N, C-alpha and C positions, 0 to 999 in steps of 0.2 A: 268476914271470910267464911262464916258458916254456910252462907248461901252458895258460895263457890264450891265448898266441899261437897254439898249435896248434889250440885249440878254435875260435878265430875263423877261422883258415885253413880248417879243415874245413867250418865253416858256410858260408863264402864259396864254396868249391868246390861244395858241395851246392846252394847257392842259385843259383850261376851256371848250373848245368845246367837250372834251372827258369825262367830269365828268358824264354825263348822261349815258355813255356806260359802266361804271365800278361800282362795288359795293362800298359802303362807307368803308368797311373793306379794300378793295384793295387800295382805295384812301388814307386811313390812312397809309398803308404800303409805298405807294409812298412818302408820306410826310416825313416819317422816312428816306427813302433813300436820299431825297433831303436835309434833315437836316444834315445827316452824311456827305454829300458832301460839306457842308458849304454854300449851296444855301438857306440862312435863310429866306429871304423875301418871296420867292415863296413857301418855305416849310410851312411858317406860313399861307399863303393863302390857300394852299391845306389842311392843318390840320383843318383850320377853316371851310372849305367847308364840310369836313367829319363830323365834330361836328354838324354843322348846319343842316345836313341831318336828324338828330333825328332818325337814323336807326342803330346806334351803340349799342352794348351791353354795360352794365354798366362798365365792365372792359375795353372795347375798348374806351369808352368815357373818362375814367380816363387817359388812355395812350395817347389819343388824346390831352387832355389838357396839359400833360407833353411835348409832341412833340411841341405843340403850344408855350408853355412857353419857352422851350429851344431855339426854333427858334427866338422868339421875343428877348430873351436875346442876342443871337448871332448877331442879326441885330442892337442891341443897344436900342431896345424899352423896357426899363426896367419897365415902368409903366404897360404895358400890360402883360409882363412876370410875374410880381407879381400877377396880377389878375388871370392869367391862372393857376399858381401854386396853388393858393388858391382854385380854382375850382377843380383841380386835387385831392387835399387832401380831400376835402369834399366828392368826389365820392369814392375814394379808401380807406379812413379810415375805413369804415365798410365792406369792401370786404374781408371776411375771407378766401376766396379761392385763393386769389392772393396777399399774403403778400409781395412778391418780388417787385411787381409793386408799392405798397405803399412805400416800402423802397427806391425804385428808385426815386419816387417823392420827398421824404424827402431829399435825397442826392442831387438831382439837385437843389432844392429850397435852401438848405444850401449853395450850391455852388454860387448861386446868392448873398446871403448875405455876403459870404466870399469875393466875388469880390468887394462888396461895402465897405469892411472893417468892417462890423458889425458882428464880430466874436462871440459875446455873444449870438446873435440870431442863428447863424449857429450851434454852438456847441450842444445844446440839440437835434436838428434835426439829426445831425450825430450820436449822441449817441443812439437815438431811432432807427435809421436805422441799426446801428450795432447790437442792441439787436434782431431785426427782422431777420437779416441775420444769426445770431447765432442760433436762435430758429429753423429755417428751415434747418439748416445744410449746408448752402451755403458757402463753404470754399473760393471760389473766391471772392464773395461779402463781406465776413467777412474780408478778407485780404485787399481789397480795402478800406473798411470802416475804418480799423485800420490805413491804410496809410494816409487817409484823416485827421484823428485825429492827426497823427504825424505831418502833415503839419500845422494843426491848432496850435499845440504847438510851432512849429518853427516860425510861424507868430507872436507869443507872446514872442519869444526868450527864450522859455522853452526847452532848448536843451536836458536836461536829460530826461524829460518826453517824448519828441519826440523820443528819442532813445529807450525807453521802448515800446512805441507803435510800432516802426519799428521792434523790435525783435518779437513781437507778430504777426505782419503782415507777416514777413518772414516765420514764422512757419506755418501760415495758407496757405500761397502761396505754400509751399511744399506739402501740402495735396490737393491742387487744381488740377483738371484734365482737366479743360476747359478754361484756361485764353486766351483771345484774344490778338492780337498784340497791341491793344490800352491799354489793361490791363497791359501788360508787360511794355509798354512805360511809363505808369503812375508810376509803381513801380520804374523804373529807375529814373524818375523825382524826386520822393521822396528821393531816395537814394542820388541823386546829391545834393539836397537842404540840406540834413542832413550832407553830406560830407563837404559842404561849411561852414556850421555852426560849424562844428568841426575842421575847418581849414585844411582840406585835399583837397586842390584845384585840385591836379592831379587826385584824385579819382572822384571828381565831374565832371571833364572834360570827363573822361572815361564813367561815367554813362550817362551824357547828350548826348554823341555821340551815345551810344546804343539806347537811347530813340529816337533821331532824325532818326536813321536808321530804326527803327521799324515803326515810323509814315510815313516816306517816302515810305516804302514798302506797308503799308496797305492803306494809304490815297493818296499818290502821292506827288511829290516834290513841287507842287504849292498850296496844301491845306493850309488853315490858320494855322492849327496845326503844320505843318512843319515850317512855319514862326515863330511861337511861340517857337518851339524847337531850332531854330537857335538863337533866342534871349537868351534863357536860356544857350545854349552852349557858346555864346559870353560872357555872364556875368561870367561864370566859367573860361573861358580862361583869362579874365581880372584878376580874382582873382589869377590865376597861374602866372601872369606876362607876358603872351603871348598876348600883345595888338594888334599885327598885325592880329592874328586869331580872336581876339575879335571883331575888327572893321569889318573884312570881314564877319563874321557870322551875326553880328547885322545889317549891311547894307543889307545883303541878306534877313534877317528876316523882316525888315521894308518894303522892296520892296514887299515881298510876302503878308504881312498883308495889305498893301495898296491895292494891286490888288484884294485880296480875300474879305476884309472887308471894305476897304475905310478908309480915314483919319479921319472920324467923328465917329469912333468906340472907345469905352472905352479901348479895348485891344491895339489899336494903340497908344492911349495917354500914357498908362503905358509903352509900349515898347519904345516910344520916350524919356520918362523920364529916363528909365533905361540906354538908349544909351547916354543921356546927361551926366549921372554920370561917365560913362566910358571915355567920351571925357574930362571931367573935370580932371579926374585922370591922363590923358595923357598930360595935360598941355594946351589943346585947350579950354581955359576958356571962350573966347568970343563966340565961336561957341556953347559951352555947355550952356552958359547963355541964348543965343538966343533960342536954342531948348527947354530948360526947361521952359522959359517964354511962348513960344508958346503952349507947351503941357499943362501947367497949365491953361492958358487962355481958350484953347479949352475945357479942362475938366470942368472948372467952368461954361462956357457958356452952355455946354451940360447937365451937371448934374443939373444946375439951373432950367431947364425945365422938369427934370425927377423926382427928389426926393430931399427933403430938407436935407442938411448936408452931401451929398454924394460927395466924392472926389476920385482922383486917389489913389488906394490902391496898392502901390508898393510891399507890403508884399505878396500880392497874386501872384506877378510876380516871387516869389522865391528869 
């Protein structure tokens, strides 16, 4: 990780010298590009620079706070992520001309609470975002919102309710004309999680393979999302009894997550804990126990300095 640290530092120093040569709006767009690439720490710095310029329009300011929040969350800085999300909602809540941006802020903030296992806080945000998407006739956004609610139901083991949300999401997706590769990948993720919950392991494996292929095509094989998809595929392979493929995918996923996010990131803790469960099912009890203990300790140490009562939420791992 030391090489990555110096690479990010060099990029930031180079970028800092250029801030005076670009408009705050362009700087904000650059922050979004960096966030999409998974360069969360530098993306947060660039977004903060655009916000601090005090030259953004009201809508741009709201989007800037969302980019800052998502970047902080991605780097594991949950306290500042929450603050930035709150600022985003304050700015966008009364912006009648850009309801989609307000919906996006709600969805991303709900995603943070879901990651923390606080589903009762996430749910009303997702429901409000769904209502906004429906009001403006955004079929893609509505389909994604319904899929998120399906996953929320699955996290609560409410499989029948999840299936109903998924049927509605599929109908909306058919009416959508502009889904991105990431949108399609998310739909396959939800389909995979639902298939596992309904004990259709082979269907889950097929869905997660599709999701992985889409992410690798749009983001690259070394993006952290690709690592996450490998972990999901590995879990599905284990459910189908193919432990050889499960181990191979999970080992690949952990390596990618380590390189992209580092071992001190909540997503890495969750991935380690999921891997330990597969190891335990295979009979590697000692290795599983050691990995689980390390992941739980790292999680406790990390969350202890971030928020009270937060722990690894494996449900968010599907």
